[in-house]
N, C-alpha and C positions, 0 to 999 in steps of 0.2 A: 852438258852445256845447253842443249836444245830444250831440255825440261825446265831449266832455270829461266830461260828467256820466255817460254810459254807461261810459266807461273807469274813472271813480272808483268807480262801483257794482260793477263787475266786480272791481276791486282789493280793495275792502272784503270782498266775498264770498270771494275767494280767500284773503285773510288769515284770515277766520273759519274757513274749511275747514282751513287749516294748523294753526291753534291747536287746533281740535276734534280733529284727527287726531293731535295730540301730536307733530307734526314739530318744532314750536317748544316744547320743554320744557327751559327753560334749566337747571332744577335737575338734570335727568337728564344733560344734556350736561356740566354742571359736575362731577357725581359721576363721570362716565365718565373725565374727565381726572384726577381724584383717585383713580381705581381703587376707588371705593366701590360702583359699580353694575354688576354683571355683565350686566345686560340688554342693554347696547349692544354687547357683544362677540359 
């Protein structure tokens, strides 16, 4: 049980890091596919 809680906490932390580092920026990715945002190129 302790191992599952640790894994969950690490996963939540990793998710927060991804969001804060703008890896998961859905609007920018969407703009890239519509050729609106030159940042991704």
